[in-house]
DOGUTI-156047 format. One record per residue: residue number from 1; residue in one letter; x, y, z of N, C-alpha, C in turn. Coordinates in pm, whole numbers. Example, Ala and Ser with C-alpha at 12.3 -4.5 7.8 and 13.67 -1.06 7.14 Angstrom:
{1, A, {1319, -569, 780}, {1230, -450, 780}, {1320, -330, 780}},
{2, S, {1285, -225, 708}, {1367, -106, 714}, {1290, 3, 787}},
% end
This chain:
{1, X, {109, -136, 14}, {21, 1, 4}, {85, 96, 11}},
{2, X, {22, 222, -62}, {211, 302, -78}, {59, 484, -150}},
{3, X, {52, 594, -67}, {-29, 644, -85}, {61, 770, 14}},
{4, X, {54, 843, -126}, {172, 1021, -139}, {246, 971, -115}},
{5, X, {352, 849, -201}, {522, 801, -193}, {509, 762, -72}},
{6, X, {438, 708, -15}, {458, 631, 134}, {394, 550, 191}},
{7, X, {475, 451, 198}, {453, 321, 204}, {342, 271, 344}},
{8, X, {332, 156, 372}, {322, 109, 447}, {332, 122, 598}},
{9, X, {525, 80, 592}, {543, 70, 741}, {595, 213, 742}},
{10, X, {593, 316, 661}, {690, 430, 649}, {511, 524, 763}},
{11, X, {438, 484, 729}, {236, 461, 795}, {293, 439, 943}},
{12, X, {283, 329, 935}, {323, 312, 1064}, {371, 327, 1211}},
{13, X, {522, 389, 1110}, {661, 420, 1200}, {618, 583, 1248}},
{14, X, {561, 622, 1190}, {477, 829, 1250}, {365, 782, 1314}},
{15, X, {311, 657, 1294}, {176, 734, 1368}, {283, 646, 1529}},
{16, X, {347, 573, 1516}, {404, 510, 1589}, {532, 662, 1734}},
{17, X, {525, 739, 1636}, {607, 815, 1700}, {521, 920, 1747}},
{18, X, {420, 1008, 1670}, {326, 1113, 1716}, {261, 1018, 1789}},
{19, X, {239, 859, 1889}, {172, 810, 2001}, {288, 852, 2132}},
{20, X, {394, 806, 2061}, {519, 877, 2128}, {529, 1031, 2161}},
{21, X, {508, 1111, 2078}, {512, 1253, 2129}, {417, 1293, 2236}},
{22, X, {328, 1262, 2161}, {176, 1331, 2207}, {75, 1251, 2344}},
{23, X, {127, 1104, 2411}, {21, 1057, 2418}, {-64, 939, 2369}},
{24, X, {-112, 835, 2374}, {-203, 827, 2380}, {-354, 844, 2423}},
{25, X, {-371, 921, 2506}, {-495, 1019, 2536}, {-520, 1091, 2510}},
{26, X, {-460, 1211, 2402}, {-467, 1279, 2363}, {-487, 1319, 2219}},
{27, X, {-476, 1209, 2106}, {-440, 1179, 2022}, {-599, 1149, 1922}},
{28, X, {-687, 1136, 2057}, {-900, 1154, 2002}, {-923, 1339, 1991}},
{29, X, {-804, 1344, 2041}, {-838, 1526, 2090}, {-765, 1617, 2001}},
{30, X, {-634, 1542, 1920}, {-586, 1565, 1776}, {-654, 1563, 1641}},
{31, X, {-694, 1464, 1676}, {-734, 1412, 1552}, {-872, 1501, 1563}},
{32, X, {-966, 1518, 1613}, {-1072, 1578, 1660}, {-1014, 1787, 1599}},
{33, X, {-926, 1772, 1647}, {-949, 1864, 1641}, {-852, 1944, 1482}},
{34, X, {-749, 1859, 1410}, {-757, 1803, 1289}, {-844, 1814, 1197}},
{35, X, {-1018, 1707, 1215}, {-1106, 1726, 1164}, {-1154, 1876, 1177}},
{36, X, {-1158, 1930, 1217}, {-1241, 2041, 1250}, {-1187, 2134, 1158}},
{37, X, {-1019, 2147, 1136}, {-930, 2251, 1117}, {-1022, 2203, 887}},
{38, X, {-986, 2125, 807}, {-992, 2035, 754}, {-1163, 2099, 701}},
{39, X, {-1225, 2030, 781}, {-1338, 2107, 738}, {-1434, 2255, 783}},
{40, X, {-1356, 2333, 859}, {-1388, 2462, 824}, {-1247, 2453, 727}},
{41, X, {-1192, 2472, 679}, {-1052, 2466, 532}, {-1206, 2465, 421}},
{42, X, {-1275, 2363, 355}, {-1297, 2271, 267}, {-1466, 2382, 286}},
{43, X, {-1480, 2430, 382}, {-1551, 2489, 388}, {-1592, 2647, 346}},
{44, X, {-1481, 2632, 314}, {-1423, 2817, 306}, {-1361, 2800, 141}},
{45, X, {-1358, 2706, 105}, {-1307, 2786, -58}, {-1407, 2655, -101}},
{46, X, {-1496, 2592, -39}, {-1641, 2496, -125}, {-1712, 2725, -125}},
{47, X, {-1705, 2812, -74}, {-1783, 2892, -35}, {-1695, 3036, -88}},
{48, X, {-1570, 3052, -121}, {-1489, 3110, -240}, {-1576, 3043, -391}},
{49, X, {-1555, 2915, -406}, {-1594, 2920, -573}, {-1742, 2877, -606}},
{50, X, {-1844, 2864, -516}, {-1971, 2945, -472}, {-2005, 3061, -549}},
{51, X, {-1928, 3150, -469}, {-1904, 3336, -481}, {-1894, 3372, -610}},
{52, X, {-1741, 3295, -677}, {-1682, 3303, -787}, {-1732, 3215, -913}},
{53, X, {-1817, 3130, -915}, {-1899, 3104, -983}, {-2042, 3193, -1027}},
{54, X, {-2054, 3250, -901}, {-2216, 3304, -881}, {-2243, 3470, -953}},
{55, X, {-2093, 3521, -919}, {-2034, 3603, -993}, {-1989, 3670, -1092}},
{56, X, {-1974, 3509, -1147}, {-1884, 3480, -1326}, {-2069, 3405, -1437}},
{57, X, {-2115, 3335, -1322}, {-2305, 3383, -1419}, {-2329, 3482, -1412}},
{58, X, {-2367, 3587, -1297}, {-2414, 3686, -1350}, {-2384, 3786, -1431}},
{59, X, {-2218, 3814, -1435}, {-2135, 3865, -1555}, {-2126, 3832, -1612}},
{60, X, {-2140, 3684, -1684}, {-2199, 3622, -1823}, {-2080, 3605, -1896}},
{61, X, {-2000, 3551, -1811}, {-1860, 3559, -1785}, {-1770, 3399, -1813}},
{62, X, {-1867, 3285, -1751}, {-1882, 3203, -1751}, {-2004, 3113, -1893}},
{63, X, {-1989, 3056, -1905}, {-2020, 2965, -2087}, {-2095, 2875, -2017}},
{64, X, {-2148, 2775, -1920}, {-2205, 2723, -1854}, {-2152, 2519, -1924}},
{65, X, {-2267, 2585, -2117}, {-2174, 2507, -2195}, {-2068, 2432, -2223}},
{66, X, {-2011, 2516, -2234}, {-1901, 2491, -2294}, {-1783, 2473, -2182}},
{67, X, {-1785, 2493, -2090}, {-1693, 2446, -1929}, {-1767, 2296, -1902}},
{68, X, {-1889, 2199, -1921}, {-1944, 2146, -1938}, {-1878, 2050, -2023}},
{69, X, {-1912, 2063, -2118}, {-1801, 1977, -2228}, {-1635, 1975, -2226}},
{70, X, {-1563, 2106, -2118}, {-1503, 2038, -2097}, {-1399, 1942, -2036}},
{71, X, {-1527, 1954, -1881}, {-1508, 1893, -1813}, {-1555, 1741, -1832}},
{72, X, {-1626, 1701, -1947}, {-1655, 1558, -1992}, {-1552, 1521, -2075}},
{73, X, {-1472, 1574, -2132}, {-1377, 1533, -2218}, {-1259, 1520, -2099}},
{74, X, {-1247, 1602, -2032}, {-1070, 1568, -1911}, {-1135, 1424, -1830}},
{75, X, {-1287, 1440, -1806}, {-1340, 1299, -1777}, {-1293, 1265, -1806}},
{76, X, {-1312, 1222, -1966}, {-1283, 1058, -2065}, {-1109, 1067, -2058}},
{77, X, {-1101, 1182, -2011}, {-890, 1172, -2062}, {-849, 1046, -1931}},
{78, X, {-893, 1150, -1808}, {-887, 1097, -1699}, {-929, 886, -1677}},
{79, X, {-1007, 908, -1687}, {-1086, 770, -1767}, {-977, 659, -1830}},
{80, X, {-900, 752, -1951}, {-847, 661, -2041}, {-724, 651, -1965}},
{81, X, {-689, 745, -1857}, {-601, 725, -1770}, {-552, 641, -1695}},
{82, X, {-619, 654, -1623}, {-681, 510, -1520}, {-704, 390, -1559}},
{83, X, {-768, 387, -1631}, {-721, 218, -1734}, {-591, 220, -1707}},
{84, X, {-512, 282, -1816}, {-362, 266, -1875}, {-337, 247, -1751}},
{85, X, {-299, 296, -1596}, {-199, 305, -1518}, {-306, 157, -1444}},
{86, X, {-399, 139, -1461}, {-407, 36, -1365}, {-369, -130, -1458}},
{87, X, {-319, -55, -1627}, {-273, -219, -1652}, {-157, -193, -1657}},
{88, X, {-58, -102, -1662}, {49, -109, -1556}, {59, -138, -1430}},
{89, X, {-19, -128, -1384}, {6, -190, -1237}, {-22, -367, -1195}},
{90, X, {-98, -369, -1324}, {-135, -490, -1313}, {-18, -607, -1360}},
{91, X, {69, -548, -1509}, {172, -600, -1469}, {342, -589, -1443}},
{92, X, {380, -555, -1357}, {427, -517, -1208}, {443, -586, -1155}},
% end
């Protein structure tokens, strides 16, 4: 298992060091704080994206049909790339 170029053993080692530094009793509190922070960041980015999109639509800057077509093409390319990398992973 590899996630962001970090293997399973490295993740376990990092978790072990975190437990040693902060202690097992503080981990739920730290995780809760990180979760709240990530939620706040995601909500803020969604609000900004919504406001920019709304403003662009009001000023006729965005052509939703063109963006929809571009998104469809990007999704097709992404699917093709995932199919290709999937076959590479199976061959290795």
